[in-house]
MDTraj code that builds the backbone (N, CA, C; nanometers):
import mdtraj as md
import numpy as np

residues = "MET LYS ASN GLU TYR GLY ILE VAL GLY VAL ALA HIS ILE GLY LEU PRO THR ASN ASP LEU LYS LYS THR ILE GLU PHE TYR LYS SER LEU GLY PHE GLU VAL ILE LEU GLU THR TYR ASN GLU LYS ALA LYS GLU LYS VAL ALA PHE LEU GLN ILE GLN ASN TYR CYS ILE GLU SER PHE GLU ASN GLY GLN ALA VAL MET GLU ASP GLY ALA TYR GLN HIS VAL ALA LEU ASP VAL ARG ASP ILE GLU GLU MET TYR LYS LYS ILE CYS GLU ASN GLY TYR GLU VAL ILE THR ASP GLY ILE GLU GLN LEU PRO PHE TRP ASP ASN GLY VAL LYS PHE PHE MET ILE LYS GLY PRO ASN GLU GLU ARG ILE GLU PHE CYS GLN LYS LEU".split()
xyz = np.array([
    [-1.3519, -2.3319, 1.7114],
    [-1.3762, -2.2061, 1.7783],
    [-1.4655, -2.1186, 1.6897],
    [-1.5621, -2.0583, 1.7494],
    [-1.6590, -1.9756, 1.6782],
    [-1.5976, -1.8397, 1.6399],
    [-1.6188, -1.7973, 1.5164],
    [-1.5698, -1.6676, 1.4689],
    [-1.6879, -1.5715, 1.4612],
    [-1.7295, -1.5195, 1.5747],
    [-1.8473, -1.4331, 1.5794],
    [-1.8203, -1.2925, 1.5270],
    [-1.6960, -1.2560, 1.5095],
    [-1.6640, -1.1200, 1.4664],
    [-1.6445, -1.1068, 1.3151],
    [-1.6383, -1.2149, 1.2425],
    [-1.6219, -1.2064, 1.0977],
    [-1.4807, -1.1724, 1.0530],
    [-1.3818, -1.2066, 1.1339],
    [-1.2423, -1.1848, 1.0944],
    [-1.2066, -1.2893, 0.9905],
    [-1.1487, -1.2457, 0.8786],
    [-1.1180, -1.3391, 0.7706],
    [-0.9689, -1.3627, 0.7510],
    [-0.8845, -1.2922, 0.8246],
    [-0.7410, -1.3145, 0.8137],
    [-0.6622, -1.1918, 0.8547],
    [-0.5303, -1.2045, 0.8468],
    [-0.4416, -1.0925, 0.8767],
    [-0.4278, -1.0085, 0.7505],
    [-0.4556, -0.8802, 0.7614],
    [-0.4422, -0.7893, 0.6474],
    [-0.2970, -0.7479, 0.6301],
    [-0.2345, -0.7020, 0.7382],
    [-0.0957, -0.6575, 0.7338],
    [-0.0433, -0.6332, 0.8742],
    [0.0869, -0.6139, 0.8832],
    [0.1547, -0.5722, 1.0051],
    [0.2024, -0.4295, 0.9815],
    [0.1801, -0.3400, 1.0763],
    [0.2202, -0.2000, 1.0621],
    [0.3592, -0.1763, 1.1170],
    [0.4477, -0.1214, 1.0337],
    [0.5867, -0.0984, 1.0709],
    [0.6252, 0.0469, 1.0464],
    [0.6382, 0.1270, 1.1527],
    [0.6837, 0.2640, 1.1336],
    [0.8305, 0.2652, 1.0911],
    [0.8685, 0.3652, 1.0147],
    [1.0071, 0.3787, 0.9709],
    [1.0466, 0.5260, 0.9694],
    [1.1744, 0.5489, 0.9791],
    [1.2280, 0.6843, 0.9647],
    [1.2805, 0.7066, 0.8237],
    [1.2886, 0.5987, 0.7437],
    [1.3411, 0.6069, 0.6077],
    [1.2691, 0.5028, 0.5214],
    [1.1608, 0.5458, 0.4557],
    [1.0797, 0.4522, 0.3778],
    [1.1583, 0.3915, 0.2626],
    [1.2387, 0.4710, 0.1962],
    [1.3168, 0.4199, 0.0827],
    [1.4083, 0.3058, 0.1272],
    [1.4768, 0.3240, 0.2384],
    [1.5666, 0.2213, 0.2915],
    [1.4878, 0.0959, 0.3289],
    [1.3706, 0.1142, 0.3891],
    [1.2866, 0.0014, 0.4276],
    [1.2408, -0.0760, 0.3048],
    [1.1958, -0.0042, 0.2024],
    [1.1528, -0.0690, 0.0779],
    [1.2680, -0.1489, 0.0166],
    [1.3845, -0.0875, 0.0080],
    [1.5008, -0.1563, -0.0509],
    [1.5347, -0.2835, 0.0270],
    [1.5303, -0.2759, 0.1597],
    [1.5616, -0.3922, 0.2425],
    [1.4641, -0.5061, 0.2146],
    [1.3342, -0.4782, 0.2219],
    [1.2362, -0.5849, 0.2040],
    [1.2328, -0.6356, 0.0597],
    [1.2589, -0.5493, -0.0380],
    [1.2686, -0.5962, -0.1762],
    [1.3858, -0.6924, -0.1913],
    [1.4953, -0.6678, -0.1189],
    [1.6119, -0.7574, -0.1264],
    [1.5792, -0.8958, -0.0708],
    [1.4751, -0.9047, 0.0109],
    [1.4318, -1.0335, 0.0654],
    [1.3257, -1.1003, -0.0215],
    [1.2852, -1.0334, -0.1307],
    [1.1884, -1.0917, -0.2212],
    [1.0489, -1.0320, -0.2142],
    [1.0285, -0.9337, -0.1280],
    [0.8991, -0.8655, -0.1209],
    [0.8807, -0.7781, -0.2440],
    [0.7565, -0.7532, -0.2806],
    [0.7279, -0.6575, -0.3869],
    [0.6390, -0.5464, -0.3323],
    [0.6567, -0.4280, -0.3861],
    [0.5746, -0.3145, -0.3463],
    [0.4418, -0.3281, -0.4200],
    [0.3320, -0.3435, -0.3445],
    [0.2011, -0.3572, -0.4084],
    [0.1222, -0.2271, -0.4041],
    [0.1662, -0.1330, -0.3206],
    [0.1053, -0.0003, -0.3172],
    [0.2027, 0.0956, -0.2504],
    [0.2265, 0.2082, -0.3147],
    [0.3050, 0.3157, -0.2551],
    [0.2214, 0.4418, -0.2690],
    [0.1979, 0.5106, -0.1569],
    [0.1055, 0.6225, -0.1567],
    [0.1445, 0.7227, -0.0489],
    [0.0594, 0.8223, -0.0302],
    [0.0798, 0.9236, 0.0729],
    [-0.0479, 0.9365, 0.1540],
    [-0.0367, 0.9274, 0.2839],
    [-0.1504, 0.9422, 0.3741],
    [-0.1613, 1.0900, 0.4103],
    [-0.2548, 1.1594, 0.3475],
    [-0.2731, 1.3040, 0.3697],
    [-0.3045, 1.3357, 0.5153],
    [-0.3907, 1.2556, 0.5759],
    [-0.4326, 1.2827, 0.7135],
    [-0.3144, 1.2768, 0.8098],
    [-0.2309, 1.1739, 0.7966],
    [-0.1172, 1.1563, 0.8870],
    [0.0089, 1.2269, 0.8370],
    [0.0059, 1.2745, 0.7123],
    [0.1235, 1.3386, 0.6502],
    [0.2418, 1.2419, 0.6461],
    [0.2154, 1.1190, 0.5983],
    [0.3164, 1.0145, 0.5946],
    [0.3210, 0.9456, 0.4588],
    [0.4429, 0.9156, 0.4124],
    [0.4593, 0.8279, 0.2968],
    [0.4331, 0.6855, 0.3447],
    [0.3660, 0.6059, 0.2604],
    [0.3245, 0.4705, 0.2983],
    [0.3564, 0.3743, 0.1852],
    [0.4012, 0.2545, 0.2217],
    [0.4220, 0.1483, 0.1231],
    [0.3709, 0.0171, 0.1807],
    [0.3010, -0.0591, 0.0976],
    [0.2604, -0.1939, 0.1330],
    [0.3511, -0.2889, 0.0557],
    [0.4186, -0.3766, 0.1291],
    [0.5131, -0.4715, 0.0706],
    [0.4620, -0.6118, 0.0980],
    [0.4628, -0.6970, -0.0037],
    [0.4045, -0.8294, 0.0129],
    [0.4949, -0.9374, -0.0416],
    [0.4947, -1.0509, 0.0289],
    [0.5557, -1.1744, -0.0198],
    [0.4603, -1.2867, 0.0186],
    [0.4185, -1.3640, -0.0773],
    [0.3183, -1.4680, -0.0555],
    [0.1965, -1.4070, 0.0140],
    [0.1582, -1.4599, 0.1298],
    [0.0406, -1.4085, 0.1994],
    [0.0771, -1.3186, 0.3181],
    [0.2001, -1.2674, 0.3219],
    [0.2470, -1.1812, 0.4302],
    [0.2644, -1.0387, 0.3776],
    [0.1991, -0.9438, 0.4433],
    [0.2025, -0.8056, 0.3975],
    [0.2460, -0.7125, 0.5114],
    [0.3332, -0.6187, 0.4787],
    [0.3806, -0.5175, 0.5727],
    [0.3357, -0.3817, 0.5223],
    [0.2749, -0.3025, 0.6097],
    [0.2466, -0.1621, 0.5796],
    [0.3544, -0.0820, 0.6516],
    [0.4423, -0.0191, 0.5759],
    [0.5455, 0.0641, 0.6369],
    [0.5108, 0.2095, 0.6109],
    [0.5209, 0.2905, 0.7153],
    [0.4856, 0.4320, 0.7024],
    [0.5950, 0.5165, 0.7655],
    [0.6378, 0.6178, 0.6907],
    [0.7474, 0.7039, 0.7347],
    [0.6928, 0.8139, 0.8246],
    [0.7117, 0.7948, 0.9559],
    [0.6591, 0.8926, 1.0504],
    [0.7667, 0.9600, 1.1348],
    [0.8934, 0.9220, 1.1149],
    [1.0020, 0.9820, 1.1906],
    [1.0000, 0.9477, 1.3382],
    [0.9180, 0.8484, 1.3770],
    [0.9065, 0.8126, 1.5178],
    [0.9333, 0.6642, 1.5429],
    [0.9977, 0.5978, 1.4486],
    [1.0285, 0.4562, 1.4666],
    [1.1194, 0.4403, 1.5882],
    [1.0907, 0.3421, 1.6729],
    [1.1653, 0.3244, 1.7974],
    [1.3052, 0.2671, 1.7756],
    [1.3274, 0.2038, 1.6616],
    [1.4581, 0.1504, 1.6251],
    [1.5123, 0.0534, 1.7317],
    [1.4249, -0.0346, 1.7807],
    [1.4642, -0.1384, 1.8750],
    [1.3676, -0.2548, 1.8618],
    [1.4003, -0.3655, 1.9262],
    [1.3151, -0.4832, 1.9231],
    [1.1740, -0.4442, 1.9676],
    [1.0735, -0.4991, 1.9017],
    [0.9349, -0.4628, 1.9310],
    [0.8882, -0.3458, 1.8469],
    [0.9532, -0.3233, 1.7328],
    [0.9284, -0.2041, 1.6512],
    [0.7959, -0.2059, 1.5768],
    [0.7326, -0.3217, 1.5609],
    [0.6035, -0.3234, 1.4922],
    [0.5033, -0.2418, 1.5712],
    [0.4167, -0.1696, 1.4997],
    [0.3215, -0.0825, 1.5672],
    [0.1838, -0.1440, 1.5811],
    [0.1385, -0.2197, 1.4799],
    [0.0054, -0.2795, 1.4898],
    [-0.0064, -0.4011, 1.3988],
    [-0.1068, -0.4831, 1.4290],
    [-0.1466, -0.5906, 1.3402],
    [-0.2870, -0.5554, 1.2918],
    [-0.3107, -0.5711, 1.1630],
    [-0.4416, -0.5401, 1.1048],
    [-0.5094, -0.6695, 1.0629],
    [-0.6356, -0.6819, 1.1002],
    [-0.7144, -0.8002, 1.0677],
    [-0.8222, -0.7635, 0.9668],
    [-0.8316, -0.8423, 0.8603],
    [-0.9375, -0.8238, 0.7608],
    [-1.0705, -0.8659, 0.8203],
    [-1.1742, -0.7872, 0.7943],
    [-1.3094, -0.8234, 0.8382],
    [-1.4056, -0.8113, 0.7205],
    [-1.5153, -0.8859, 0.7279],
    [-1.6159, -0.8840, 0.6225],
    [-1.7011, -0.7575, 0.6254],
    [-1.7354, -0.7115, 0.7474],
    [-1.8293, -0.6003, 0.7633],
    [-1.7799, -0.5101, 0.8756],
    [-1.7160, -0.4013, 0.8395],
    [-1.6524, -0.3127, 0.9373],
    [-1.7534, -0.2505, 1.0334],
    [-1.8708, -0.2142, 0.9834],
    [-1.9722, -0.1538, 1.0698],
    [-2.0212, -0.2523, 1.1752],
    [-2.0468, -0.3762, 1.1346],
    [-2.0907, -0.4798, 1.2279],
    [-1.9805, -0.5106, 1.3293],
    [-1.8570, -0.5150, 1.2830],
    [-1.7438, -0.5400, 1.3731],
    [-1.7324, -0.4293, 1.4769],
    [-1.7444, -0.3048, 1.4325],
    [-1.7343, -0.1899, 1.5238],
    [-1.8444, -0.1963, 1.6299],
    [-1.9640, -0.2302, 1.5863],
    [-2.0778, -0.2411, 1.6787],
    [-2.0501, -0.3461, 1.7861],
    [-2.0007, -0.4634, 1.7453],
    [-1.9723, -0.5709, 1.8404],
    [-1.8589, -0.5327, 1.9355],
    [-1.7572, -0.4701, 1.8819],
    [-1.6430, -0.4281, 1.9645],
    [-1.6893, -0.3296, 2.0713],
    [-1.7702, -0.2332, 2.0323],
    [-1.8212, -0.1338, 2.1278],
    [-1.9129, -0.1991, 2.2315],
    [-1.9996, -0.2896, 2.1857],
    [-2.0917, -0.3582, 2.2775],
    [-2.0172, -0.4399, 2.3823],
    [-1.9011, -0.4910, 2.3447],
    [-1.8251, -0.5764, 2.4357],
    [-1.7210, -0.5006, 2.5172],
    [-1.7201, -0.3685, 2.5090],
    [-1.6390, -0.2864, 2.5975],
    [-1.4917, -0.2746, 2.5653],
    [-1.4519, -0.3062, 2.4431],
    [-1.3120, -0.2885, 2.4055],
    [-1.2796, -0.1396, 2.3928],
    [-1.1533, -0.1039, 2.4149],
    [-1.1109, 0.0361, 2.4077],
    [-1.0752, 0.0741, 2.2640],
    [-1.1637, 0.1482, 2.1990],
    [-1.1380, 0.1971, 2.0635],
    [-1.0473, 0.3192, 2.0747],
    [-0.9376, 0.3203, 1.9975],
    [-0.8400, 0.4288, 2.0083],
    [-0.8333, 0.5166, 1.8834],
    [-0.9246, 0.4942, 1.7904],
    [-0.9363, 0.5827, 1.6743],
    [-1.0647, 0.6632, 1.6899],
    [-1.0850, 0.7570, 1.5992],
    [-1.2094, 0.8353, 1.6001],
    [-1.3190, 0.7556, 1.5315],
    [-1.3604, 0.6479, 1.5947],
    [-1.4609, 0.5606, 1.5346],
    [-1.4041, 0.4924, 1.4119],
    [-1.4911, 0.4668, 1.3157],
    [-1.4486, 0.4072, 1.1890],
    [-1.3935, 0.5189, 1.1016],
    [-1.2705, 0.5018, 1.0562],
    [-1.2069, 0.6008, 0.9701],
    [-1.1924, 0.5436, 0.8301],
    [-1.1610, 0.6299, 0.7359],
    [-1.1475, 0.5858, 0.5974],
    [-1.0247, 0.6495, 0.5348],
    [-0.9541, 0.5728, 0.4509],
    [-0.8391, 0.6222, 0.3755],
    [-0.8571, 0.5849, 0.2283],
    [-0.8000, 0.6633, 0.1384],
    [-0.8163, 0.6352, -0.0050],
    [-0.7158, 0.5335, -0.0586],
    [-0.6789, 0.4352, 0.0225],
    [-0.5863, 0.3310, -0.0209],
    [-0.6614, 0.2295, -0.1069],
    [-0.5890, 0.1602, -0.1926],
    [-0.6428, 0.0579, -0.2809],
    [-0.7392, 0.1216, -0.3820],
    [-0.8087, 0.0420, -0.4576],
    [-0.8924, 0.0946, -0.5652],
    [-1.0102, 0.1775, -0.5149],
    [-1.0749, 0.1302, -0.4088],
    [-1.1973, 0.1949, -0.3621],
    [-1.1892, 0.2476, -0.2191],
    [-1.0704, 0.2466, -0.1614],
    [-1.0527, 0.2935, -0.0250],
    [-1.0589, 0.1801, 0.0753],
    [-1.0373, 0.2158, 0.2002],
    [-1.0406, 0.1199, 0.3097],
    [-1.1016, 0.1886, 0.4311],
    [-1.1828, 0.1130, 0.5051],
    [-1.2373, 0.1606, 0.6320],
    [-1.1707, 0.0795, 0.7423],
    [-1.1429, 0.1461, 0.8547],
    [-1.0733, 0.0783, 0.9633],
    [-1.1000, 0.1463, 1.0967],
    [-1.0686, 0.0740, 1.2035],
    [-1.0607, 0.1312, 1.3376],
    [-0.9636, 0.0458, 1.4174],
    [-0.9170, 0.1001, 1.5303],
    [-0.8195, 0.0289, 1.6132],
    [-0.8672, 0.0202, 1.7573],
    [-0.8240, -0.0878, 1.8224],
    [-0.8455, -0.1038, 1.9657],
    [-0.7103, -0.1292, 2.0317],
    [-0.7094, -0.1214, 2.1644],
    [-0.5903, -0.1568, 2.2408],
    [-0.6072, -0.2962, 2.2966],
    [-0.4999, -0.3748, 2.2886],
    [-0.4986, -0.5076, 2.3461],
    [-0.4491, -0.5044, 2.4898],
    [-0.4414, -0.6196, 2.5541],
    [-0.4049, -0.6268, 2.6949],
    [-0.2603, -0.5888, 2.7248],
    [-0.1764, -0.5841, 2.6215],
    [-0.0355, -0.5473, 2.6376],
    [-0.0052, -0.4113, 2.5772],
    [-0.1085, -0.3285, 2.5616],
    [-0.0978, -0.1958, 2.4998],
    [-0.0730, -0.2028, 2.3497],
    [-0.0851, -0.3224, 2.2903],
    [-0.0669, -0.3356, 2.1458],
    [-0.1881, -0.2793, 2.0727],
    [-0.1649, -0.2346, 1.9508],
    [-0.2731, -0.1829, 1.8675],
    [-0.3209, -0.2933, 1.7742],
    [-0.4516, -0.3102, 1.7675],
    [-0.5119, -0.4084, 1.6775],
    [-0.6071, -0.3307, 1.5871],
    [-0.5794, -0.3385, 1.4573],
    [-0.6610, -0.2691, 1.3583],
    [-0.7562, -0.3692, 1.2937],
    [-0.8783, -0.3264, 1.2736],
    [-0.9749, -0.4042, 1.1966],
    [-1.0005, -0.3243, 1.0692],
    [-0.9910, -0.3880, 0.9548],
    [-1.0054, -0.3132, 0.8301],
    [-1.0856, -0.3912, 0.7273],
    [-1.1486, -0.3130, 0.6388],
    [-1.2247, -0.3699, 0.5292],
    [-1.1918, -0.2898, 0.4044],
    [-1.1349, -0.3580, 0.3047],
    [-1.1128, -0.2936, 0.1752],
    [-1.2489, -0.2763, 0.1098],
    [-1.2716, -0.1604, 0.0528],
    [-1.4005, -0.1309, -0.0098],
    [-1.3992, -0.1650, -0.1581],
])
top = md.Topology()
chain = top.add_chain()
for i, resn in enumerate(residues, 1):
    res = top.add_residue(resn, chain, resSeq=i)
    for name in ("N", "CA", "C"):
        top.add_atom(name, md.element.get_by_symbol(name[0]), res)
traj = md.Trajectory(xyz[None], top)
């Protein structure tokens, strides 16, 4: 299958929480390690990235976790070139649900990302670590 969009893998799964400390403790008990703990100024949320092997969870304390099955909020896909990906997504008529390409000061040099809606109302994030 042709990969015309330059997706290189799954970056993380987004998991909202009402208690970040409790979430961190739970996943650490399963063997995950915290690879980044920060604060998202724009969203006013505490954020932690937890990783085990090649599986990463971004948990963010937003006080709006549904606390039921289906609690994951989004899947994020790593891309090689965020600008090129955004251009292709727009050209092909996908519904972008962010304010275009956004940027956060996560990781060493920041990250650029945008999100679209899937056919089941799911959120799909495309991101590029800078």
